[in-house]
C-alpha positions in Angstrom: -32.4 2.8 -56.0 -35.5 1.3 -54.3 -35.1 -2.4 -54.6 -37.9 -4.9 -53.9 -37.5 -8.8 -53.5 -41.1 -10.4 -53.6 -41.9 -13.9 -52.4 -42.3 -16.2 -55.4 -45.9 -17.3 -55.9 -45.3 -20.0 -58.5 -46.3 -23.5 -57.1 -43.4 -25.4 -55.3 -40.9 -22.3 -55.9 -38.7 -21.9 -52.9 -35.9 -19.7 -54.4 -35.4 -16.1 -53.6 -33.7 -13.5 -55.8 -31.4 -11.9 -53.2 -29.4 -13.0 -50.2 -29.0 -11.1 -47.0 -25.3 -10.6 -47.5 -26.1 -9.0 -50.7 -28.7 -6.8 -49.2 -25.8 -5.5 -46.8 -23.6 -4.6 -49.8 -26.6 -2.8 -51.6 -27.5 -0.8 -48.4 -23.9 0.2 -48.0 -24.0 1.6 -51.5 -26.8 3.8 -50.4 -29.8 1.8 -51.8 -32.9 0.7 -49.9 -34.2 -2.9 -50.0 -37.6 -4.2 -49.2 -38.2 -7.9 -48.9 -41.6 -9.4 -48.7 -42.5 -11.4 -45.6 -41.0 -15.0 -45.6 -39.5 -14.6 -49.1 -36.3 -16.3 -48.2 -37.5 -18.9 -45.7 -37.3 -22.1 -48.0 -33.9 -20.9 -49.2 -32.6 -20.8 -45.7 -33.0 -17.2 -44.8 -35.4 -15.9 -42.1 -36.9 -12.4 -42.1 -34.6 -11.5 -39.3 -31.6 -12.3 -41.4 -32.8 -9.7 -44.0 -33.5 -7.1 -41.3 -30.0 -7.5 -39.7 -28.7 -6.9 -43.2 -30.5 -3.6 -43.5 -33.7 -4.6 -45.4 -37.2 -3.7 -44.5 -39.7 -6.6 -44.2 -43.0 -5.6 -46.0 -46.3 -7.0 -47.3 -46.6 -7.9 -51.0 -48.7 -4.8 -51.8 -46.3 -2.5 -50.0 -43.2 -3.9 -51.7 -44.4 -3.0 -55.2 -45.5 0.4 -54.0 -42.0 1.1 -52.5 -39.8 -0.3 -55.2 -38.4 0.6 -58.6 -36.2 -2.4 -59.4 -38.0 -5.7 -58.7 -35.9 -8.8 -58.3 -37.5 -12.2 -58.9 -36.8 -15.8 -59.9 -39.7 -16.8 -62.0 -41.9 -14.9 -64.5 -44.8 -13.1 -62.9 -48.1 -15.1 -62.8 -51.2 -13.4 -64.3 -52.4 -12.7 -60.7 -49.2 -10.7 -60.1 -49.5 -8.5 -63.1 -51.7 -5.9 -61.4 -48.7 -4.9 -59.2 -46.5 -3.8 -62.2 -46.4 -0.6 -64.0 -44.1 1.5 -66.1 -42.2 2.6 -63.0 -40.7 -0.8 -62.5 -37.7 -2.6 -63.9 -38.2 -6.3 -63.4 -35.0 -8.6 -63.4 -36.0 -12.4 -63.5 -36.3 -15.4 -65.6 -39.1 -14.6 -68.1 -38.8 -17.4 -70.8 -41.1 -15.5 -73.2 -39.8 -17.9 -75.9 -41.1 -21.1 -74.2 -44.4 -22.4 -73.0 -45.9 -19.2 -71.8 -49.1 -18.4 -73.8 -48.9 -15.4 -76.0 -51.8 -13.7 -74.2 -49.8 -13.9 -70.9 -46.8 -12.3 -72.5 -49.1 -9.5 -73.8 -50.5 -9.1 -70.3 -47.0 -8.6 -68.9 -45.9 -6.3 -71.7 -49.1 -4.2 -71.4 -48.3 -3.2 -67.8 -45.5 -1.1 -69.2 -42.8 -2.8 -67.0 -39.3 -3.0 -68.3 -38.6 -6.6 -68.2 -34.9 -8.0 -68.3 -34.7 -11.9 -68.6 -31.8 -13.7 -66.8 -31.8 -16.4 -69.5 -30.9 -13.9 -72.3 -28.1 -12.0 -70.6 -25.1 -12.5 -72.8 -21.3 -12.5 -72.0 -18.8 -13.5 -74.6 -21.5 -15.6 -76.5 -22.3 -17.5 -73.3 -25.5 -17.2 -71.0 -23.9 -16.9 -67.5 -27.3 -16.5 -65.6 -28.8 -19.6 -67.4 -25.8 -21.9 -67.1 -25.8 -22.4 -63.4 -29.4 -23.4 -63.3 -29.0 -25.6 -66.3 -26.2 -27.4 -64.6 -28.2 -27.9 -61.5 -31.2 -29.0 -63.6 -29.2 -31.9 -65.0 -27.9 -33.1 -61.7 -31.3 -32.8 -60.0 -33.2 -34.6 -62.9 -30.7 -37.4 -62.6 -31.0 -37.7 -58.8 -34.8 -37.5 -58.9 -35.0 -40.1 -61.7 -33.0 -42.5 -59.6 -35.4 -42.0 -56.7 -38.3 -42.7 -59.1 -36.7 -45.8 -60.3 -36.6 -47.1 -56.8 -40.2 -46.0 -56.0 -41.9 -47.2 -59.2 -39.8 -50.0 -60.7 -38.3 -51.4 -57.5 -34.7 -51.0 -58.8 -31.8 -49.8 -56.9 -30.3 -48.2 -59.8 -26.6 -48.1 -60.4 -23.9 -50.7 -59.9 -23.9 -50.8 -56.1 -23.8 -54.5 -55.6 -21.1 -56.7 -57.0 -23.3 -59.4 -58.5 -26.2 -57.1 -59.6 -26.3 -55.7 -63.2 -26.1 -52.0 -63.5 -29.2 -50.1 -64.6 -29.1 -48.2 -67.8 -30.0 -44.7 -68.8 -30.1 -42.7 -72.1 -29.3 -39.0 -72.0 -30.3 -37.0 -75.2 -28.2 -34.0 -75.6 -24.9 -33.2 -73.8 -25.0 -29.6 -73.2 -24.9 -28.1 -69.5 -28.0 -30.1 -68.6 -27.1 -33.3 -70.2 -23.4 -33.4 -69.1 -24.4 -32.8 -65.5 -27.0 -35.5 -65.6 -24.3 -37.8 -67.1 -22.0 -37.0 -64.3 -24.5 -38.0 -61.6 -25.3 -41.3 -63.5 -21.7 -42.0 -64.1 -20.8 -41.4 -60.3 -23.5 -44.0 -59.6 -22.2 -46.4 -62.2 -25.1 -46.6 -64.6 -24.7 -47.9 -68.0 -25.1 -44.7 -70.2 -26.1 -44.1 -73.7 -25.6 -40.5 -75.0 -27.5 -39.3 -78.0 -25.6 -36.2 -79.3 -25.1 -34.3 -82.6 -21.4 -33.9 -82.2 -19.9 -37.0 -80.6 -16.4 -35.9 -81.7 -16.5 -33.3 -79.1 -18.3 -35.2 -76.4 -15.3 -36.2 -74.2 -14.1 -32.5 -74.1 -17.5 -31.4 -72.8 -17.7 -34.2 -70.4 -14.3 -33.4 -69.0 -15.7 -30.1 -67.7 -18.1 -32.0 -65.3 -16.9 -35.6 -64.9 -13.7 -36.3 -63.0 -11.0 -38.5 -64.7 -11.5 -41.0 -61.9 -15.3 -41.3 -62.6 -14.6 -41.4 -66.4 -12.2 -44.4 -65.9 -15.0 -46.7 -64.7 -17.8 -45.1 -66.8 -19.6 -47.1 -69.4 -20.8 -44.8 -72.3 -22.2 -45.8 -75.6 -22.8 -42.8 -78.1 -25.4 -42.5 -80.7 -24.7 -39.7 -83.2 -27.8 -37.8 -84.2 -27.5 -36.7 -87.8 -30.0 -33.9 -88.6 -29.4 -34.6 -92.3 -30.8 -38.1 -91.8 -33.3 -37.9 -88.9 -35.0 -41.1 -89.7 -31.9 -43.1 -89.4 -30.9 -41.3 -86.2 -34.3 -41.7 -84.4 -34.2 -45.3 -85.4 -30.9 -45.8 -83.8 -32.2 -43.9 -80.7 -35.3 -46.1 -80.4 -33.1 -49.3 -80.5 -31.9 -48.3 -77.0 -35.3 -47.8 -75.6 -36.0 -51.4 -74.4 -32.9 -51.5 -72.2 -33.1 -47.9 -70.9 -34.5 -47.8 -67.3 -34.3 -44.0 -67.4 -34.5 -41.5 -70.3 -33.6 -37.9 -69.9 -34.3 -35.5 -72.6 -31.7 -32.6 -72.3 -31.9 -31.1 -75.7 -34.2 -28.6 -77.4 -35.3 -28.5 -80.9 -33.4 -26.0 -83.1 -34.6 -24.4 -86.3 -32.4 -26.9 -88.2 -34.8 -29.8 -87.2 -38.3 -28.5 -87.8 -41.3 -30.7 -87.0 -41.9 -31.4 -90.6 -38.5 -33.0 -90.9 -38.7 -34.9 -87.7 -41.9 -34.7 -85.6 -40.6 -36.5 -82.4 -37.6 -38.4 -81.4 -39.8 -40.4 -79.1 -43.4 -41.1 -80.2 -46.2 -42.3 -77.9 -46.0 -45.6 -79.7 -42.4 -46.0 -78.9 -43.0 -46.0 -75.2 -44.3 -49.6 -75.7 -40.7 -50.6 -76.3 -39.7 -49.5 -72.8 -40.2 -51.8 -69.9 -43.1 -51.1 -67.5 -42.4 -48.3 -64.9 -39.3 -47.1 -66.7 -38.7 -43.2 -66.2 -38.9 -40.6 -68.9 -38.1 -37.0 -68.0 -37.9 -33.8 -70.2 -35.5 -31.6 -68.5 -36.1 -28.7 -70.9 -39.6 -27.6 -70.0 -40.6 -27.6 -73.7 -44.0 -29.3 -74.2 -44.1 -32.1 -76.7 -41.0 -30.9 -78.2 -38.9 -34.0 -78.8 -41.1 -36.4 -77.1 -44.9 -36.6 -77.9 -46.0 -37.5 -74.4 -43.8 -34.9 -72.3 -45.8 -32.0 -70.9 -44.1 -29.7 -68.3 -45.7 -29.2 -64.8 -45.5 -26.5 -62.1 -45.4 -29.3 -59.6 -42.2 -30.8 -58.2 -43.9 -34.0 -57.0 -46.3 -34.7 -59.9 -45.8 -37.7 -62.2 -48.1 -39.3 -64.7 -48.2 -42.5 -66.6 -48.4 -43.0 -70.5 -48.1 -46.5 -72.0 -46.8 -47.9 -68.7 -43.9 -45.3 -68.5 -43.6 -42.9 -65.6 -43.2 -39.3 -66.8 -41.7 -36.5 -64.6 -41.4 -33.0 -66.2 -41.4 -30.1 -63.7 -40.4 -26.9 -65.2 -38.4 -25.5 -62.3 -36.6 -28.5 -60.8 -33.7 -26.3 -59.3 -36.3 -25.3 -56.7 -36.2 -29.0 -55.5 -33.1 -27.8 -53.6 -33.8 -24.1 -53.0 -30.9 -23.5 -50.8 -28.3 -24.7 -53.4 -30.2 -23.1 -56.2 -30.4 -19.7 -54.5 -26.8 -19.5 -53.8 -25.8 -20.5 -57.3 -28.2 -18.2 -59.0 -27.6 -15.1 -56.8 -23.8 -15.6 -57.2 -24.4 -15.2 -60.8 -27.0 -12.5 -60.9 -25.7 -10.0 -58.1 -23.0 -8.3 -60.5 -25.9 -7.4 -62.8 -28.1 -6.3 -60.0 -25.4 -3.9 -58.8 -25.2 -2.5 -62.4 -29.1 -2.0 -62.5 -29.0 -0.4 -59.1 -27.3 2.5 -60.8 -30.2 3.0 -63.2 -31.6 1.1 -66.1 -30.4 3.2 -69.0 -26.9 3.6 -67.4 -26.8 -0.2 -66.9 -27.7 -1.1 -70.6 -25.3 1.3 -71.9 -22.4 -0.1 -69.8 -23.3 -3.7 -70.5 -24.4 -4.8 -74.0 -24.9 -8.3 -72.8 -27.6 -7.0 -70.3 -29.1 -4.8 -73.1 -29.8 -7.9 -75.3 -31.9 -9.4 -72.4 -34.4 -6.5 -72.4 -37.7 -8.3 -73.2 -40.2 -5.5 -73.0 -40.1 -1.7 -72.4 -42.7 1.0 -72.3 -45.5 -1.4 -73.4 -43.7 -2.9 -76.2 -42.2 -6.4 -76.9 -38.5 -5.8 -77.6 -37.1 -9.2 -78.0 -37.1 -10.2 -81.7 -36.7 -14.0 -81.3 -39.5 -14.3 -78.7 -41.8 -12.1 -80.8 -41.3 -14.1 -84.0 -41.7 -17.4 -82.0 -44.9 -16.3 -80.4 -46.1 -14.4 -83.6 -46.4 -11.1 -81.5 -45.5 -7.5 -82.7 -41.8 -6.6 -82.3 -40.4 -3.3 -81.6 -36.6 -2.6 -81.4 -35.4 -1.3 -78.2 -33.4 1.4 -79.7 -36.6 3.1 -81.0 -38.0 3.4 -77.4 -34.8 4.8 -75.7 
């Protein structure tokens, strides 16, 4: 297999889709690997590291001409689509079901590329290529929010000083993102409010990420969110806004909570309850989903102010720590890369979880959920094989 690793072109993106030690393994299997110039630099890998591993360092244009299997981190930008064709299999985060415009999805699909999305690879009803970045997202948002609290509100944050009251945070949702954010806040002795649909299982979920020692001094109040009575639940949530120095949204809207039933958990007018220069972060990269004023950004440094509240919503915060993020991501993706290196058809026959992640093939959108959400035409993959 001819494998290519482009340099990411998304703003502030420093991750790379393949490490030099993985290049060595692929080359030993008989494959050839091309890496775009400086693709791994921000992740800690020089061109010479890839060359020593057996890769060829090439230009962007040459990479796409030489390669069959393209390994990326982020969805191709419109400016990259010209490089793709039916001869390519693309393995990356695609997120067709999120903020990407339907026209941009159509642009990618129309190239004829076979696109396989990291985030939809399934194993035993889990998403093994999404989970490590979700966990890192929670930790990174908590750390960044603490820095913003210092910068904008002049507060040190947690309970570091004996006679100084601890700062308070509210985390909405306790999945992989939320639990890891809670862990960081707990280690820093914040007062924590958790809003969750299933508080009866919260301790079990937190135990996967928060040590017993940290839990022993952790102060957590829980607000149960009842989708059957969203008005009562949102009212309970909003009661905690005046005391929250940081709010992290770590949940996404499910079909069971449509906009008609509950437009927002946090409305623009609710920000007036928060103290000036408090911090609001949406860690999900879903624009105006649960908070009316949260819109994602491709910048890792950009903040904006709405009603006196500092908003910080990058859609790729793992790239804030590209060395850590690259190692976590490639540890998860490499087994699937080895499968794909044997050929697309053989790989999806061998691994049904990988097959479920095929988003487009032969100029057709093959992912039913994304097609319905974006109101685009759907073609079953089975009809194209």
